[in-house]
C-alpha positions in Angstrom: 60.7 18.6 -3.3 58.0 17.7 -1.4 54.2 18.8 -2.4 52.8 21.3 0.0 50.9 20.6 3.0 47.1 19.9 2.3 44.0 20.4 4.5 40.4 19.1 4.2 39.9 22.3 2.7 42.4 22.1 0.1 41.2 18.4 -0.6 37.9 19.4 -1.3 38.7 22.4 -3.3 41.1 20.0 -5.6 38.4 17.6 -5.6 35.7 20.1 -7.0 37.8 21.3 -9.7 38.6 17.6 -10.8 35.0 16.7 -11.0 34.2 19.9 -12.6 37.2 18.8 -15.4 35.0 15.9 -16.5 31.5 17.1 -16.1 29.6 14.3 -17.9 31.1 11.5 -15.4 30.3 13.7 -12.7 26.7 14.5 -13.7 25.8 10.8 -14.4 27.4 9.8 -10.8 25.1 12.1 -9.1 22.3 11.4 -10.9 22.8 7.6 -10.3 23.1 8.4 -6.7 20.2 10.9 -6.3 18.2 8.1 -7.8 19.3 5.4 -5.5 19.6 7.2 -2.3 16.3 9.2 -3.4 14.5 6.0 -3.7 15.9 4.4 -0.6 14.9 7.7 1.4 11.5 7.7 -0.3 10.7 4.1 0.8 12.2 4.6 4.2 9.9 7.8 4.8 6.8 5.4 4.3 8.5 2.7 6.5 8.9 5.4 9.3 5.3 7.0 9.4 3.7 3.4 9.1 6.2 1.5 11.5 8.4 3.5 13.2 6.9 6.7 14.7 4.9 6.6 17.4 1.6 8.3 18.4 2.3 11.8 19.6 0.9 11.4 23.3 2.2 10.8 26.7 4.6 7.5 26.9 3.5 5.8 24.0 5.5 2.6 24.5 2.9 1.8 27.5 0.3 1.8 24.9 -1.0 -1.7 24.2 -4.1 -2.8 21.8 -6.6 -5.3 23.8 -7.4 -8.1 21.6 -10.4 -10.5 22.4 -9.2 -13.3 20.9 -6.4 -14.5 18.9 -6.3 -12.5 15.5 -9.3 -10.6 16.5 -9.7 -6.9 17.3 -13.0 -5.5 17.4 -15.3 -5.6 20.5 -19.2 -5.6 20.8 -19.8 -2.5 23.5 -21.1 -4.8 26.3 -18.3 -6.3 26.3 -16.1 -3.2 26.5 -18.6 -2.3 29.4 -17.3 -5.2 31.4 -13.6 -4.1 30.8 -14.3 -0.8 31.6 -15.7 -1.5 34.8 -12.7 -3.5 36.0 -9.6 -1.9 34.0 -8.5 0.0 36.9 -7.6 -3.3 38.6 -4.6 -4.1 36.3 -4.2 -1.5 34.0 -3.7 2.3 33.8 -6.6 3.2 31.9 -8.5 1.8 28.8 -10.3 3.1 26.1 -12.6 2.0 23.2 -13.3 3.8 20.0 -14.7 3.4 16.4 -13.8 5.0 13.1 -17.1 6.7 11.5 -17.9 9.1 8.6 -19.9 12.3 9.7 -22.1 13.8 7.2 -22.3 17.8 7.5 -24.7 18.6 4.7 -28.7 18.8 5.7 -29.5 17.2 2.7 -28.5 16.3 -1.0 -25.0 15.4 -1.9 -23.1 14.4 1.4 -20.0 16.4 3.0 -18.1 13.6 4.8 -15.9 14.0 7.5 -13.6 11.5 9.3 -15.3 10.8 12.7 -14.7 8.7 15.7 -17.0 7.3 18.5 -14.5 7.7 21.6 -15.5 6.2 25.2 -15.1 9.3 27.6 -11.8 8.2 28.5 -10.1 8.3 25.2 -8.2 11.8 25.9 -7.1 11.2 29.4 -5.5 7.9 28.8 -3.8 9.1 25.7 -2.4 12.4 28.0 -4.1 15.0 25.2 -5.1 18.0 26.6 -7.2 20.5 24.3 -5.5 23.7 23.2 -8.7 25.4 23.4 -11.7 24.6 25.5 -11.6 21.0 26.9 -11.8 17.5 26.1 -14.8 15.1 26.9 -14.4 12.9 29.9 -16.6 9.9 31.1 -19.2 12.2 32.5 -20.2 13.3 29.0 -20.3 9.5 27.6 -23.4 8.9 28.8 -26.3 8.1 26.7 -28.5 11.5 26.1 -25.3 13.4 26.7 -23.9 15.0 30.1 -24.5 18.4 31.7 -23.8 19.7 28.3 -25.8 17.7 26.0 -24.1 15.7 23.2 -20.5 17.2 22.7 -17.5 17.0 20.4 -14.0 17.6 20.0 -12.6 18.5 16.8 -9.1 18.3 15.5 -6.8 21.4 14.8 -7.0 20.7 11.0 -10.7 20.8 11.0 -11.0 23.7 13.1 -8.5 25.4 10.8 -10.2 24.4 7.7 -13.8 24.6 8.9 -13.8 27.5 11.4 -11.1 29.3 10.1 -9.3 28.7 13.7 -11.7 31.3 14.9 -11.9 31.3 19.1 -15.7 31.1 18.9 -15.5 27.9 17.5 -16.0 26.6 21.0 -19.6 26.5 22.1 -20.7 26.6 18.4 -23.2 23.8 17.4 -21.9 21.2 15.0 -24.6 19.2 12.8 -23.4 15.6 12.4 -25.6 13.5 10.2 -28.4 16.5 11.1 -28.1 15.9 15.0 -26.5 18.8 16.8 -23.5 18.4 19.0 -21.6 21.2 21.0 -18.2 21.5 20.1 -16.4 22.0 23.3 -12.6 21.5 22.4 -9.8 21.7 20.0 -6.8 19.1 20.1 -3.4 20.0 19.5 -1.9 20.2 16.0 0.2 17.1 16.3 -2.6 14.5 17.3 -4.2 13.3 14.3 -5.9 10.1 16.0 -4.9 6.8 16.6 -5.0 5.3 13.2 -2.0 5.6 11.4 -3.2 6.7 7.7 -6.3 8.3 8.8 -6.8 11.8 10.4 -9.6 12.4 12.4 -11.9 15.5 11.9 -14.6 15.3 14.8 -14.9 12.9 17.7 -17.8 12.2 20.0 -18.6 10.1 23.0 -19.5 6.5 22.3 -22.7 7.3 24.1 -23.8 9.6 21.1 -23.8 6.8 18.5 -27.8 6.2 18.9 -28.1 9.7 18.0 -26.3 9.0 14.8 -27.5 5.9 13.8 -31.1 6.0 15.3 -32.1 4.3 18.7 -33.7 1.4 16.3 -30.2 0.7 15.0 -28.0 1.4 17.6 -25.4 -1.0 18.6 -24.9 0.0 21.9 -26.5 -3.2 23.5 -25.9 -5.5 20.6 -23.7 -8.1 21.9 -23.1 -10.0 18.7 -22.3 -6.5 17.0 -18.3 -6.3 17.1 -17.6 -2.5 16.5 -15.2 -1.2 18.8 -11.2 -1.3 19.0 -9.8 -1.0 22.3 -6.7 0.4 23.7 -5.3 0.3 27.4 -2.1 2.1 28.9 0.1 -0.4 31.2 0.8 0.6 34.7 4.3 2.0 35.2 7.0 -0.9 35.3 4.5 -3.2 34.4 4.9 -5.7 31.5 2.3 -7.1 29.1 2.9 -10.4 30.2 1.5 -9.4 33.8 -1.0 -7.2 32.5 -2.4 -10.2 30.0 -2.4 -12.5 32.9 -4.7 -10.2 35.3 -6.8 -9.5 32.2 -7.6 -13.3 31.7 -8.0 -13.9 35.3 -11.4 -11.6 35.0 -12.3 -12.8 31.6 -14.6 -15.8 32.7 -16.8 -13.1 34.4 -16.6 -10.6 31.3 -17.5 -13.1 29.1 -20.3 -14.8 30.8 -22.2 -11.5 31.3 -21.9 -11.0 27.5 -22.8 -14.1 25.8 -24.9 -13.2 22.5 -28.4 -14.7 22.5 -28.3 -16.1 19.0 -24.8 -18.4 19.6 -25.3 -22.0 19.2 -23.9 -24.2 22.0 -20.8 -24.8 20.4 -20.4 -21.0 19.8 -21.1 -20.1 23.2 -18.4 -22.6 24.4 -16.1 -20.9 22.1 -16.7 -17.5 22.8 -16.4 -18.3 26.6 -12.9 -19.4 26.3 -11.6 -17.3 23.7 -8.1 -15.9 25.4 -7.7 -11.9 25.8 -4.5 -10.8 24.6 -2.5 -7.8 24.6 -0.1 -6.3 21.7 2.4 -3.2 21.9 0.5 -0.5 20.4 2.9 2.4 20.5 1.9 3.4 16.8 -1.8 2.8 17.4 -3.4 -0.7 16.0 -1.7 0.2 12.8 -4.0 -1.8 10.4 -2.4 -0.2 7.4 0.9 -1.0 8.6 0.1 -4.6 9.1 -1.4 -4.4 5.5 2.0 -2.9 4.0 4.7 -4.6 6.1 5.3 -7.3 3.6 5.4 -5.0 0.3 7.3 -2.4 1.8 9.9 -4.8 3.2 10.0 -6.1 -0.5 10.4 -2.7 -1.8 13.2 -1.6 0.5 15.1 -4.5 -0.7 14.3 -3.4 -4.5 16.0 0.0 -3.7 18.8 -1.4 -2.1 19.8 -3.4 -4.9 19.2 -0.5 -7.1 21.4 1.6 -4.8 24.4 -1.4 -5.1 24.1 -1.5 -8.9 24.5 2.4 -8.6 27.3 2.0 -6.5 29.1 -0.7 -8.9 28.6 1.6 -11.7 30.0 4.7 -9.9 33.0 2.7 -9.0 33.5 1.9 -12.6 33.6 5.3 -13.6 35.9 6.5 -11.1 38.4 3.7 -11.3 38.2 4.3 -15.1 38.7 8.2 -14.4 41.6 7.5 -12.0 43.3 5.0 -14.7 43.0 7.8 -16.9 44.6 10.2 -14.5 47.5 7.4 -13.6 50.2 10.1 -15.2 48.7 13.2 -13.2 48.5 11.4 -9.9 52.0 9.6 -10.4 53.6 13.3 -11.0 52.3 14.2 -7.5 53.7 11.4 -6.1 57.0 12.0 -7.7 56.4 15.6 -6.4 56.5 14.0 -2.9 52.6 13.5 -2.3 52.2 10.2 -0.1 49.7 7.8 -1.0 47.1 8.7 1.6 47.3 12.1 0.3 46.5 10.9 -3.3 44.0 8.5 -1.9 42.4 11.6 0.2 41.8 13.6 -2.8 39.8 10.7 -4.5 38.0 10.2 -1.3 36.9 14.0 -1.4 35.7 13.9 -4.9 33.8 10.4 -3.8 32.5 12.4 -0.8 31.5 15.3 -3.1 29.6 13.1 -5.4 27.9 11.5 -2.9 26.7 14.7 -1.0 25.6 16.2 -4.1 23.8 13.0 -5.0 22.3 13.0 -1.4 20.9 16.4 -1.7 19.3 15.7 -5.0 18.1 12.5 -3.7 16.4 13.9 -0.7 14.8 16.0 -2.8 13.4 13.4 -5.1 12.6 11.5 -1.9 10.2 14.2 -0.7 8.4 14.2 -3.8 8.4 10.4 -4.3 7.0 9.5 -0.8 4.0 12.0 -1.3 3.3 10.7 -4.7 3.3 7.2 -3.0 1.2 8.2 -0.4 -1.3 9.8 -3.1 -1.1 6.7 -5.1 -2.4 4.4 -1.9 -5.1 6.3 -1.3 -8.6 5.9 -2.5 -11.2 8.5 -3.5 -13.2 7.4 -0.8 -10.7 7.9 2.2 -7.7 9.5 1.4 -4.3 7.9 3.5 -3.0 10.5 5.7 1.0 10.1 6.4 3.3 12.4 7.7 6.3 11.5 5.3 8.2 14.4 6.3 11.8 14.5 7.6 12.4 13.6 11.3 15.7 12.6 12.7 15.3 8.9 11.8 15.0 9.7 8.1 17.8 12.3 8.7 20.1 9.4 10.3 18.9 6.7 7.7 19.8 9.1 4.6 23.3 9.9 6.4 23.8 6.3 6.9 23.0 5.4 3.1 25.0 8.4 2.1 27.9 7.3 4.2 27.8 3.6 3.2 27.3 4.5 -0.4 30.7 6.7 -0.4 32.5 3.9 0.9 31.4 1.1 -1.2 32.1 3.0 -4.3 35.0 5.5 -3.4 37.0 3.2 -1.6 38.7 1.0 -4.3 39.6 3.8 -6.6 41.0 5.6 -3.4 43.2 2.5 -2.7 44.4 1.9 -6.4 45.2 5.5 -6.5 47.1 5.5 -3.4 49.7 2.6 -4.5 50.5 4.6 -7.6 54.5 4.5 -7.8 56.5 8.2 -9.0 57.8 5.9 -11.9 54.1 5.4 -13.6 54.4 8.5 -15.1 57.3 7.3 -17.6 55.6 3.9 -17.7 52.4 5.5 -18.6 53.8 7.1 -21.7 54.2 4.1 -23.5 51.2 2.7 -25.3 51.7 -1.2 -24.4 48.7 -3.2 -23.4 48.3 -2.7 -19.8 45.4 -1.8 -16.9 44.3 -5.8 -16.7 43.9 -5.3 -13.1 41.4 -2.3 -13.4 39.7 -4.3 -16.3 39.3 -7.2 -14.0 37.6 -5.1 -11.3 35.7 -3.3 -13.9 34.4 -7.0 -15.2 33.5 -8.0 -11.9 31.3 -5.0 -11.2 29.7 -5.8 -14.4 28.8 -9.3 -13.5 27.7 -8.2 -10.1 25.3 -5.5 -11.7 24.0 -7.8 -14.3 23.4 -10.3 -11.2 21.5 -7.9 -9.2 19.7 -6.2 -12.3 18.3 -9.8 -13.2 17.0 -10.0 -10.0 15.1 -6.6 -10.2 13.8 -7.3 -13.8 12.6 -10.8 -12.8 10.9 -9.2 -9.6 9.2 -6.7 -11.8 7.9 -8.8 -14.3 6.2 -11.3 -11.5 4.8 -8.2 -10.1 3.9 -6.5 -13.4 1.9 -9.6 -14.5 0.4 -10.1 -11.0 -1.0 -6.8 -11.9 -1.9 -7.3 -15.2 -3.9 -10.5 -14.2 -5.9 -9.0 -11.6 -6.8 -5.8 -13.7 -7.9 -8.7 -16.3 -9.8 -11.0 -13.9 -13.3 -11.3 -15.2 -15.6 -9.8 -12.7 -18.7 -10.7 -14.0 -20.2 -7.5 -14.6 -19.2 -4.4 -16.5 -18.1 -1.2 -14.0 -17.3 1.1 -16.7 -20.7 2.6 -17.6 -22.0 2.4 -13.7 -22.4 5.0 -11.3 -22.7 4.1 -7.7 -25.0 6.6 -5.7 -25.2 6.0 -2.0 -28.4 7.1 -0.7 -28.7 7.4 3.1 -32.5 7.6 4.5 -31.9 7.5 8.1 -33.2 11.3 8.5 -36.1 10.9 6.0 -39.8 11.2 7.4 -40.6 7.5 7.0 -40.5 4.6 9.4 -37.7 1.9 9.2 -40.1 -0.5 7.6 -41.2 1.8 5.0 -37.7 2.5 3.8 -37.4 0.0 1.5 -40.7 1.2 -0.3 -39.3 5.0 -0.4 -35.7 3.8 -1.8 -37.7 1.5 -4.8 -39.5 5.2 -5.7 -35.9 6.8 -5.8 -34.9 4.0 -8.2 -37.9 4.6 -10.1 -37.3 8.6 -10.3 -33.4 7.6 -11.4 -34.5 5.2 -13.9 -36.3 8.0 -15.6 -33.8 10.3 -15.9 -32.5 10.7 -19.6 -29.2 9.0 -20.3 -30.2 6.3 -17.6 -30.4 2.8 -19.2 -30.8 1.0 -15.9 -31.1 1.0 -12.3 -30.8 -1.1 -9.3 -30.7 -1.1 -5.6 -28.1 -3.1 -3.5 -27.2 -3.5 0.0 -23.6 -4.8 -0.4 -21.3 -3.4 -3.4 -19.1 -5.9 -4.8 -15.6 -5.0 -4.5 -15.9 -2.3 -1.6 -14.6 -4.6 1.2 -18.0 -5.0 2.7 -19.3 -8.2 3.2 -22.2 -10.3 4.3 -22.1 -14.2 5.1 -24.5 -16.6 6.9 -24.4 -20.2 7.6 -27.0 -22.1 5.9 -28.4 -25.8 7.0 -27.6 -28.7 4.7 -29.5 -29.3 1.6 -31.5 -32.5 1.1 -28.8 -35.3 0.6 -25.7 -33.4 1.7 -23.8 -33.9 5.1 -21.3 -31.0 4.2 -19.2 -29.5 7.3 -19.9 -26.2 8.2 -16.9 -24.5 6.7 -18.4 -25.7 3.5 -21.8 -24.3 4.1 -20.8 -20.6 4.2 -22.8 -18.7 2.0 -22.3 -14.7 0.8 -25.4 -12.7 0.6 -26.5 -9.4 -0.9 -29.9 -7.9 -1.0 -30.8 -6.5 -4.6 -34.1 -5.1 -6.2 -35.5 -6.1 -9.7 -33.1 -5.1 -12.7 -30.1 -5.2 -10.7 -28.6 -8.1 -13.0 -29.6 -6.4 -16.0 -27.8 -3.1 -14.5 -24.4 -5.3 -14.0 -24.5 -6.7 -17.1 -24.5 -10.1 -15.3 -26.5 -12.9 -17.3 -29.4 -14.9 -15.7 -28.7 -18.3 -16.8 -32.0 -20.2 -15.6 -35.0 -19.2 -14.1 -36.2 -15.6 -13.4 -35.2 -12.0 -12.1 -37.1 -10.4 -9.2 -40.4 -8.2 -10.0 -42.4 -6.0 -7.8 -44.2 -8.9 -6.4 -41.4 -10.3 -4.8 -42.2 -8.1 -1.9 -42.3 -8.3 2.2 -45.9 -10.3 2.2 -44.6 -12.9 -0.4 -42.7 -16.3 -0.1 -39.0 -15.7 0.4 -37.2 -15.8 -3.0 -33.6 -15.8 -4.0 -31.2 -16.3 -7.3 -28.1 -18.2 -6.5 -25.0 -18.0 -8.6 -23.4 -20.7 -10.5 -20.8 -21.8 -7.6 -23.8 -22.0 -5.2 -25.8 -24.0 -7.4 -22.9 -26.3 -8.2 -21.9 -27.1 -4.8 -25.0 -27.6 -3.1 -27.6 -29.1 -6.2 -24.5 -30.6 -8.2 -26.2 -32.3 -11.5 -29.6 -31.1 -10.0 -31.7 -28.2 -11.2 -31.9 -25.8 -8.4 -34.8 -23.9 -9.5 -37.8 -24.6 -7.2 -35.6 -26.1 -4.2 -35.2 -24.0 -0.9 -32.7 -23.3 1.3 -32.3 -21.6 4.9 -30.3 -20.5 7.5 -29.1 -22.8 10.2 -31.4 -22.6 13.4 -30.1 -20.4 16.2 -31.7 -20.4 19.8 -35.2 -18.4 19.6 -34.7 -17.9 15.9 -36.6 -20.1 13.2 -35.2 -18.8 9.7 -37.9 -18.9 6.8 -37.2 -21.1 3.9 -35.9 -19.2 0.9 -37.4 -20.5 -2.7 -34.9 -20.6 -5.7 -35.9 -18.9 -8.7 -33.1 -18.3 -10.4 -29.7 -18.8 -11.3 -26.7 -16.4 -12.3 -23.2 -16.2 -13.7 -20.5 -16.1 -11.1 -19.1 -12.6 -10.2 -16.5 -11.2 -7.7 -18.0 -10.5 -4.5 -15.1 -9.1 -2.4 -11.8 -9.1 -4.0 -10.5 -10.7 -7.5 -7.9 -12.3 -5.3 -10.6 -14.5 -3.8 -12.3 -17.2 -5.2 -15.7 -16.5 -6.2 -17.9 -17.6 -2.9 -21.2 -19.3 -3.4 -23.6 -16.3 -3.1 -27.4 -15.8 -3.0 -29.3 -12.9 -4.1 -32.2 -11.8 -1.9 -35.3 -9.7 -2.7 -34.3 -6.2 -1.0 -38.0 -5.7 0.2 -38.1 -9.0 1.7 -35.0 -8.1 4.2 -37.5 -7.4 7.0 -35.2 -8.5 9.6 -32.6 -6.2 8.8 -33.2 -2.6 9.2 -31.7 -0.5 6.2 -30.2 3.0 6.9 -30.1 3.2 2.9 -28.9 1.3 -0.1 -27.1 2.1 -3.1 -28.4 2.9 -6.2 -26.5 1.3 -9.1 -27.2 3.4 -12.5 -26.0 2.1 -15.5 -25.7 4.8 -18.2 -26.6 4.5 -21.7 -23.5 6.3 -23.2 -20.7 8.6 -22.0 -18.9 9.2 -18.9 -21.8 7.9 -15.8 -20.4 10.8 -13.6 -22.3 13.2 -15.9 -25.4 11.6 -14.8 -24.6 12.8 -11.1 -26.3 16.2 -11.0 -29.7 14.9 -12.9 -29.5 12.2 -10.6 -29.5 14.2 -7.4 -32.4 16.5 -8.6 -34.7 13.4 -9.3 -33.9 11.8 -5.7 -34.7 15.5 -4.3 -38.1 15.4 -5.7 -38.7 12.3 -3.9 -37.0 12.8 -0.6 -35.0 16.0 0.1 -33.8 14.6 3.1 -32.1 11.7 1.7 -28.0 12.1 1.5 -26.0 10.9 -1.7 -22.7 10.2 -2.6 -21.3 9.6 -6.0 -18.9 7.5 -7.5 -18.0 6.2 -10.7 -17.7 2.4 -10.2 -14.5 2.0 -12.2 -12.8 3.8 -9.5 -13.6 1.3 -6.8 -12.1 -1.4 -9.1 -9.1 0.5 -9.5 -8.4 0.8 -5.7 -9.0 -2.8 -5.4 -5.6 -3.5 -7.0 -4.3 -0.1 -5.7 -1.3 -2.3 -3.8 -0.7 -4.5 -6.5 -0.5 -1.2 -9.1 1.9 0.3 -6.7 4.5 -2.4 -6.8 4.0 -3.1 -10.3 4.9 0.7 -11.1 7.7 1.1 -8.7 9.5 -2.6 -9.5 8.7 -1.5 -13.1 10.6 1.5 -13.0 13.4 0.3 -11.1 13.7 -2.7 -13.5 14.3 -0.3 -16.2 17.0 2.0 -14.1 18.8 -1.0 -13.1 18.8 -2.4 -17.0 20.1 1.5 -17.7 22.9 1.2 -15.1 23.9 -2.2 -15.8 24.2 -1.2 -19.9 26.1 1.9 -19.1 28.5 -0.3 -16.7 29.2 -2.9 -19.4 29.4 -0.1 -22.1 32.0 1.7 -19.9 34.0 -1.6 -19.3 34.2 -2.4 -22.9 35.1 0.9 -24.1 37.9 0.7 -21.8 38.8 -2.5 -22.7 39.0 -1.6 -26.2 40.9 1.8 -25.5 43.5 -0.3 -23.7 43.9 -3.0 -26.0 44.0 -0.7 -29.2 47.7 -1.4 -30.1 46.8 -5.4 -29.6 43.7 -5.0 -32.0 45.6 -3.1 -34.5 48.5 -5.3 -35.0 46.1 -8.4 -35.2 44.0 -6.5 -38.0 47.4 -6.1 -39.5 48.2 -9.3 -39.2 45.0 -10.4 -41.4 42.4 -10.5 -38.7 39.3 -8.8 -40.1 37.1 -6.3 -38.8 34.8 -9.2 -38.1 37.1 -10.8 -35.8 37.7 -7.4 -33.8 33.7 -7.4 -33.2 33.8 -10.8 -32.4 37.0 -10.3 -29.9 34.8 -7.8 -28.0 31.3 -9.4 -28.0 32.7 -12.8 -27.1 33.7 -10.8 -24.0 30.2 -9.2 -23.4 28.7 -12.6 -23.8 31.0 -13.9 -21.0 30.2 -11.3 -18.6 26.5 -11.1 -19.4 26.0 -15.1 -19.1 28.0 -14.9 -15.8 25.7 -12.3 -14.5 22.8 -14.0 -15.6 24.0 -17.6 -14.3 24.5 -15.8 -10.7 21.4 -13.8 -11.0 19.2 -16.8 -11.9 20.6 -18.6 -8.7 19.9 -15.6 -6.6 16.3 -15.1 -8.1 15.1 -18.4 -7.5 16.4 -18.5 -3.9 14.6 -15.4 -3.1 11.2 -15.9 -5.3 9.8 -17.5 -2.6 9.7 -14.6 -0.2 7.2 -12.6 -2.8 4.7 -15.5 -3.2 2.0 -14.3 -0.8 2.1 -10.7 -3.1 1.8 -12.6 -6.6 -1.4 -13.9 -8.1 -2.0 -16.2 -10.8 1.7 -17.7 -11.2 4.1 -19.2 -9.4 7.2 -17.4 -7.6 9.7 -19.4 -9.8 7.8 -18.7 -13.0 10.4 -20.0 -16.1 8.7 -17.7 -18.7 9.6 -14.8 -16.5 12.9 -15.6 -15.8 13.6 -16.8 -19.7 12.1 -13.3 -20.7 14.1 -11.2 -18.1 17.6 -13.1 -19.2 17.0 -12.2 -22.7 16.2 -8.6 -22.2 19.5 -8.3 -20.3 21.2 -10.0 -22.9 20.0 -7.8 -25.5 20.9 -5.0 -23.5 24.3 -6.4 -23.0 24.8 -6.7 -26.8 23.6 -3.3 -27.5 26.2 -2.1 -24.8 28.7 -3.9 -26.2 28.2 -3.0 -29.8 29.8 0.5 -30.0 32.7 -0.3 -28.7 32.9 -3.6 -30.8 32.5 -1.2 -33.7 35.3 1.2 -32.4 37.3 -1.8 -32.3 36.6 -2.6 -35.8 37.4 0.7 -37.3 40.9 0.8 -35.6 43.6 1.7 -38.1 46.4 -0.7 -38.1 48.8 1.6 -40.0 48.1 4.4 -37.4 48.3 2.4 -34.3 52.1 0.8 -35.8 52.9 4.5 -36.5 52.1 5.6 -32.9 53.5 2.6 -31.5 
């Protein structure tokens, strides 16, 4: 008698019925797979969006980033103009651009959009036509504007959002920083700009930059101001090496024509010989991708380990299920089913589990990827990544699902294929059996514990890094502070009078009820901005230039009180430290210790290094303040000096940040009355409000995301390892029930039964921890660059992780141990 011939349809129908017969096992398996596959797909979606997806332009593989020196990406406009005049000789076109935020509001609180200064070749080199109107050309990229005057091209998203998709947007006037531009075109929906993670709204020609910044503050003719990125398209069939050789052939003429006037001889020599480089840029310059390359690689490894742990757990579950069904499967073999036929049904069950877990995992991935993008975004500039499903994500998910099915489904299927017809009779006995399955299950548990230890150690390192960074003493208290960026470029005052106008604004803010302190600053610490200079050696020192790099900020009286940074010696600025008074500075502890160790620095003077045509003034030290973080809590606090803001006469100020310390309550509640107070002083100023705490939170956003994800996956790994150990021990107790009953009948107490089970638990966990510790120590140097304040082979983290896993193992083994202790020997002997 033979079993009826089967088809894939009947295999899957029978598999569905079998899975429904054990819903708890099926649900646990599907949920484990969903979390594992979903996590892998979510992280890969971010990798795909940042690293793999090319720009939606013509032949993106021919695009390159032109770099003016090793590791340098920014260009001055005069240097770009030199390349622009020659690029046709060895490139199929080049363009320059710079990102900028434009303000649509005419006054009061700013309405900022993402803008781009782009050379006239921008759209032509990228091969991007307009879907409405036209794009601008080199004829539009001339100072004062072309025949249509100042023009702008807008993105499809901005067109929909700002104009409602109306066709009459073409020809309309768009005011950017209160300068009218004529909208001449709309780009296609799929193009969002060349910078991954940043969508553009409005593009204007580079020659329109003086209209936005003002003629006096324009960078177009500044040889020392590097603010542009340059991209190019290789000629058909050309290579990067050949194009680089040709570019370096014209480098001497380009460099010699653009040497910044204030460079010292050695600096000028270095400028002249800095070699140009080309780098592939099919997905743009991709600074965001460079920033997150290593964290994403670490996270891909983490989620792969989670999936391996899930697979090991499911393999154990399915093998236990198959063992429990040995009688059923052996009957089928006795009825004529071949081993391949039996294996096919178990593989069909695995495939159904994998398909269900994948479907649920894709939904989880879609939500998880968007949540990650949201976490990576700042309040100032949102990170915009298209993490939608494309062919790469689909292929990756399909490969992961197939590999997963193979990993957890193969061993149970092969075991089932070897079942003999006589097993149906043998399984009716209650002898001690199943040791081979138990051995495989134990191996899976050891694997789970080892991999879980790696994940828990990694999670511990990343969470401690985030905690350490979050608790670095900043040198000031950001919680009660509101940052008010005040731009006065369009105010009806001369450039030299802007500091006076800003001081009047500060005084008006200080009079607002609820404001305790208010001050002005040029650089806001922790915003990524910086201003550093090189000073001459103070008397008695002969330090190399690398040790004379000093960071600078321009601040008003009351700045230190507003931040809560104590003045340790000397005095604060006053209204007498104005443009006509001797130049005064306060310095931080690091500055005083490095340049005036053991000497009172107050009353001493320093100055910048001399440059051709520049004789910098002496700066008198009037006070010493406590150290505070400047750029990032990861960095060592640099020697810093604070200049009186009214004395920054050589640095035109487009505006400043008004730092407001609230007397009580949330500082954000002060925004409206502050805006009203400033409007009474100058209604033309544009304002942006932001609580300082938000900025501090953004500084550690990368570490926070990694800690959050690694912590979640570490907990998930512990749960899966605990479930795996519980399953193996429960199975072992059920298979050794007769043996344990006989032992108890012969005088072994329940405590011996508990010890019997827990002894095996300890052995399995100890083996897993030993292997996992070795793997963790070997892999830990790979994450060293992401850590802060601790070593990658931190013994405390490793020991704590091992203790946590041991506790989870004991808890997982405790219930099976209690079940073993409660076995009734008389009942076992009667059943035997």
